[in-house]
C-alpha positions in Angstrom: -28.0 -9.4 6.1 -26.0 -7.0 3.9 -25.5 -8.2 0.4 -22.6 -7.3 -1.8 -23.5 -5.9 -5.2 -20.8 -5.8 -7.9 -21.6 -4.1 -11.1 -19.6 -5.6 -14.0 -18.5 -3.2 -16.7 -19.1 -4.0 -20.3 -16.3 -5.5 -22.4 -16.2 -2.3 -24.4 -15.5 -0.2 -21.4 -12.7 -2.6 -20.3 -11.1 -2.3 -23.7 -11.1 1.5 -23.4 -9.2 1.2 -20.2 -6.1 -0.4 -21.7 -2.7 1.4 -21.5 -2.4 4.3 -23.8 0.6 6.3 -24.9 -1.1 8.9 -27.2 -3.1 10.5 -24.4 -1.4 13.4 -22.6 -0.6 12.6 -19.0 0.3 15.0 -16.2 3.9 15.7 -15.4 4.7 14.7 -11.8 7.8 16.2 -10.2 9.1 14.4 -7.1 11.4 16.0 -4.6 13.0 14.9 -1.3 11.6 17.7 0.7 13.0 17.1 4.2 13.5 14.3 6.8 11.9 13.4 10.1 14.0 14.8 12.9 16.1 12.5 15.1 14.1 10.4 17.5 14.9 11.6 21.1 15.7 8.2 22.5 17.7 6.8 19.6 19.6 10.0 18.8 19.0 9.4 15.1 16.0 8.8 12.8 15.7 5.5 10.9 12.2 6.4 9.7 8.9 4.7 10.6 6.3 2.5 8.8 2.6 2.4 9.5 2.5 5.9 11.1 -0.8 7.9 11.4 -0.4 10.8 8.9 -2.5 13.7 8.0 -2.7 17.5 7.4 -4.1 20.0 9.8 -4.2 23.4 8.0 -0.6 24.0 6.9 0.9 21.4 9.1 1.8 17.8 8.3 1.4 15.4 11.2 3.3 12.0 11.4 2.4 10.0 14.6 3.5 6.7 15.9 4.8 4.0 13.5 7.2 1.1 13.9 10.8 0.2 12.9 13.7 -2.1 13.6 16.3 0.3 15.0 18.8 -2.2 16.3 18.7 -5.4 14.2 16.8 -6.8 11.2 14.0 -9.1 12.1 15.6 -12.1 10.4 18.6 -11.6 12.6 16.4 -11.6 15.7 15.7 -7.8 15.8 12.7 -6.6 17.8 10.1 -4.3 16.2 9.8 -1.1 18.2 6.5 0.8 18.3 6.5 4.5 18.9 4.2 7.1 20.4 6.1 10.2 19.0 4.2 12.9 17.1 6.1 15.0 14.6 4.6 18.2 13.2 6.0 19.8 10.1 5.1 23.4 9.4 4.4 23.8 5.7 3.5 27.5 5.8 6.9 28.5 4.4 7.6 25.7 1.9 11.2 26.8 1.4 12.0 26.6 5.1 10.6 23.4 6.6 10.3 23.5 10.4 9.6 20.6 12.7 7.8 20.7 16.0 8.9 17.7 18.1 8.3 17.7 21.8 7.6 15.4 24.7 4.3 17.3 25.2 2.9 15.7 22.1 2.5 12.0 22.3 0.0 9.3 21.3 -1.9 7.8 24.2 0.1 4.6 23.6 2.7 3.5 21.0 0.9 2.4 17.8 1.4 1.6 14.2 -0.4 0.1 11.2 -3.7 1.8 11.8 -5.6 4.1 9.4 -5.7 7.8 9.4 -7.9 10.5 7.7 -7.5 14.3 7.6 -10.5 16.3 8.6 -10.8 20.1 8.7 -9.8 20.4 12.4 -7.6 17.3 12.9 -6.5 13.9 12.0 -8.6 10.9 12.8 -6.6 7.8 13.9 -8.2 4.4 13.8 -7.1 1.0 15.1 -3.5 -0.3 14.6 -1.3 -2.6 16.6 1.5 -2.6 19.2 3.3 -5.1 21.4 0.0 -5.9 23.2 -1.9 -6.8 20.0 -4.4 -5.3 17.6 -6.3 -2.3 18.7 -9.9 -0.9 18.2 -9.0 2.6 19.5 -10.3 5.6 17.6 -9.5 9.2 18.3 -8.9 12.6 16.7 -5.6 14.5 17.1 -6.5 18.2 17.1 -4.1 21.2 17.0 -4.1 23.7 19.8 -4.5 27.4 19.3 -1.2 27.5 17.5 1.4 25.0 16.2 3.5 25.6 19.4 0.6 24.6 21.7 0.2 21.0 22.8 -2.0 18.8 20.7 -5.4 17.7 22.0 -6.6 14.1 21.8 -10.4 13.6 21.4 -11.7 10.1 21.9 -14.1 8.6 19.4 -16.3 5.5 19.8 -14.1 2.4 19.5 -14.1 0.4 16.3 -16.5 -2.5 16.2 -13.6 -4.9 16.0 -9.8 -4.5 16.4 -8.1 -3.8 13.1 -4.7 -3.3 11.6 -3.5 -2.7 8.0 -7.0 -1.5 7.0 -7.7 1.7 5.2 -10.1 4.6 5.7 -11.6 7.5 3.8 -13.7 10.6 4.5 -16.9 11.4 2.6 -18.5 14.6 3.9 -18.5 14.2 7.6 -18.6 10.4 7.5 -15.5 8.2 8.1 -15.4 4.9 6.3 -13.2 2.0 7.5 -12.6 -0.8 5.1 -11.2 -4.3 5.4 -8.0 -5.0 7.4 -6.6 -7.7 9.5 -8.4 -8.8 12.7 -7.5 -11.1 15.5 -8.9 -14.1 13.6 -8.2 -13.3 9.9 -8.8 -10.7 7.2 -12.0 -8.7 7.1 -14.3 -7.8 4.3 -16.4 -5.5 6.5 -17.0 -1.8 5.9 -17.9 0.4 8.8 -18.9 4.1 8.8 -19.1 6.8 11.5 -20.8 10.2 11.1 -18.6 12.6 13.0 -21.4 15.3 13.0 -24.0 13.0 14.6 -25.1 14.1 18.1 -24.1 10.6 19.3 -21.7 9.1 16.7 -22.2 5.3 16.3 -20.4 2.9 14.0 -22.7 1.4 11.4 -22.0 -1.3 8.8 -22.1 -0.6 5.1 -22.0 -2.9 2.1 -19.2 -5.4 2.5 -16.1 -5.5 0.3 -16.3 -8.0 -2.6 -13.5 -9.9 -0.9 -11.5 -9.8 2.3 -8.7 -7.3 2.0 -5.8 -5.8 3.9 -3.0 -3.4 2.9 -5.2 -1.7 0.2 -5.3 2.0 -0.7 -8.5 4.0 -0.2 -8.9 7.2 -2.3 -12.1 9.3 -1.8 -13.3 10.9 -5.0 -16.0 13.4 -5.8 -17.1 13.1 -9.5 -20.0 14.8 -11.1 -21.4 15.7 -7.8 -21.3 12.2 -6.4 -19.1 10.6 -3.8 -17.0 7.5 -4.4 -14.3 5.5 -2.6 -11.7 3.9 -4.8 -9.9 0.8 -3.5 -6.6 -0.1 -5.0 -5.0 -3.5 -4.7 -4.4 -5.2 -1.4 -3.8 -8.7 -0.2 -5.2 -11.5 2.0 -3.1 -13.7 4.3 -4.2 -17.3 4.1 -3.8 -20.1 6.7 -0.9 -22.4 5.8 -0.6 -21.2 2.2 0.7 -18.3 0.3 -0.8 -14.8 0.7 -3.2 -13.7 -2.2 -2.2 -10.5 -3.8 -4.8 -8.5 -5.7 -4.6 -6.3 -8.8 -8.1 -5.1 -8.4 -9.5 -1.5 -8.7 -12.8 -1.3 -7.0 -15.2 1.7 -6.7 -17.7 2.1 -3.9 -20.7 4.3 -4.9 -21.6 5.9 -1.6 -25.2 6.9 -2.6 -26.1 3.5 -4.0 -24.2 1.6 -1.4 -22.8 -0.7 -4.1 -19.4 -1.8 -5.4 -18.3 -1.3 -9.0 -15.4 -3.3 -10.5 -13.1 -1.2 -12.6 -10.4 -2.4 -15.0 -7.6 -4.2 -13.1 -4.2 -2.9 -12.4 -1.4 -4.1 -14.7 0.1 -6.0 -11.7 -0.9 -7.0 -8.2 0.0 -4.4 -5.5 -0.3 -4.1 -1.8 0.7 -1.6 0.9 1.1 1.1 -1.8 0.3 4.8 -1.4 -2.2 6.7 -3.4 -4.2 9.9 -3.7 -6.3 12.1 -5.9 -4.4 14.4 -8.3 -5.8 17.5 -10.0 -9.3 16.2 -9.2 -8.9 14.1 -12.3 -6.4 11.3 -11.7 -5.7 8.6 -9.1 -2.0 8.4 -8.5 -0.6 5.2 -7.0 3.1 4.7 -6.3 5.3 2.3 -4.3 3.9 -0.9 -2.7 4.7 -4.6 -2.9 4.0 -6.6 -6.1 4.3 -9.8 -4.2 7.1 -11.7 -6.0 9.7 -11.4 -3.4 7.1 -11.6 -0.6 6.0 -15.0 -2.0 9.6 -16.3 -1.9 10.0 -15.2 1.7 6.7 -16.7 2.7 7.5 -20.0 1.0 10.5 -20.3 3.2 8.5 -19.4 6.3 5.9 -22.0 5.4 8.7 -24.5 5.0 10.0 -23.6 8.5 6.6 -24.3 9.9 6.7 -27.8 8.4 10.3 -28.6 9.2 11.0 -31.7 11.2 14.3 -31.0 12.8 16.4 -28.1 14.2 19.1 -28.5 11.5 16.5 -28.0 8.7 15.0 -25.0 10.5 18.4 -23.3 10.9 19.2 -23.9 7.2 15.9 -22.4 6.1 16.4 -19.4 8.4 19.8 -18.8 6.8 18.1 -18.8 3.4 15.5 -16.4 4.6 18.1 -14.0 6.0 20.0 -14.1 2.7 16.8 -13.5 0.7 15.6 -10.6 2.9 19.0 -9.0 3.0 18.9 -8.7 -0.8 15.4 -7.3 -0.9 15.1 -5.3 -4.2 12.7 -2.7 -2.8 9.2 -1.9 -3.9 7.5 -0.9 -7.1 8.9 2.3 -8.8 6.1 2.5 -11.3 3.8 5.5 -10.9 0.3 4.4 -12.0 -2.2 6.9 -13.2 -5.9 6.3 -13.6 -7.9 9.0 -15.5 -11.3 9.3 -13.7 -12.9 11.0 -16.8 -11.8 8.6 -19.4 -11.3 5.4 -17.3 -7.9 5.1 -19.0 -4.8 3.9 -17.2 -1.2 5.0 -17.9 2.1 5.5 -16.2 4.2 8.4 -15.3 8.0 8.4 -15.0 9.3 6.0 -12.4 9.8 7.4 -8.9 13.4 8.7 -8.7 13.6 7.8 -5.0 13.4 4.5 -3.2 9.7 3.7 -3.5 7.8 3.5 -0.1 5.3 1.1 1.2 3.2 1.0 4.4 2.6 4.8 4.6 -0.2 7.1 3.8 0.0 9.8 1.1 -1.8 13.1 1.9 -2.9 16.1 -0.3 -1.9 19.6 0.7 -2.8 22.4 -1.6 -1.4 21.5 -5.0 1.1 19.0 -3.6 1.1 15.3 -2.8 3.1 14.4 0.3 4.5 10.9 1.0 5.9 10.8 4.6 8.5 8.2 5.6 7.6 4.5 5.2 9.3 1.2 4.4 11.6 1.0 1.4 12.9 -2.6 1.7 12.2 -5.5 4.1 12.9 -4.2 7.6 14.3 -0.9 6.3 12.5 2.5 6.8 13.2 5.9 5.3 13.0 9.2 7.2 12.5 11.1 3.9 9.4 13.2 3.2 8.7 13.1 -0.5 6.9 16.0 -2.1 5.2 15.8 -5.5 3.9 18.7 -7.6 
């Protein structure tokens, strides 16, 4: 049986991690770099949430994802899952160029999985589509050139089907953490050594709590490997979802979890990455206030006794979701050297959720994502 070890930090350390204004913080400059090209069937591009994203060399890959291209869900709109793969050439930053062709497709439409960039491809793990939650795992590899068709290499299937989980790369080992399963929310951690002669999924130390929609950021510090876990949430049966403001750190060598100072607010489905090898940057995501209001109405619909009451509640839900305020604009920074938290200037664009940020050279890229309930953006944000 695998035991969970949580190392509690001393009160003095926690005090040191309060917000500071006197400490210098990095200046983050955000730009709207480009947009996803028009989807071939729709003739336009509403953007996607939950796409597999990663970088292969100087190329950004955005694959799959889901949206509501025709009607909002509270108006009866159907969520559409896609198998498109978009490739953005970053080689000439001033001249973004998309490669979008019918030759490059996912094996099946898929969204809400986890993805990790590796030197020769993008690893795609789990997700869901109209048929349910998936345990698929594969690598998308580039051909001899960006113009050549992509290659799909199958990996061993995940031990269980997962969606809204996260993943990180440490050396040649992929870690998959938490997520939603067919029966609830998982606290399991699985790992796969890609360099093994016969790769096999193994179980690592479990998360301190069951989590989905969290951010995973791999960090190398003082020669040691860590996985930082930011926020997340847990859906509960017949009660409101639990949102977390936790910052957890997994020590890969010791196979233990360390509790870091909490975030200033709960956050789920945010995006995050390492910055200048010194900071964790976290932006966007759902703080849970509006989510709780919508979920309260949904729970009331479950308990409603007659059709008239249901219709009235559905009208309230539609009005609430139509006025969704968007997601968190606060840009959180966590200094890995000092364990201090601070904030940068608010994001000057509609903040995204349910997408994956990627590092490329000295840039942070945030592709597409959800910006309000039911609404996606095709914008590719670039931070430097």
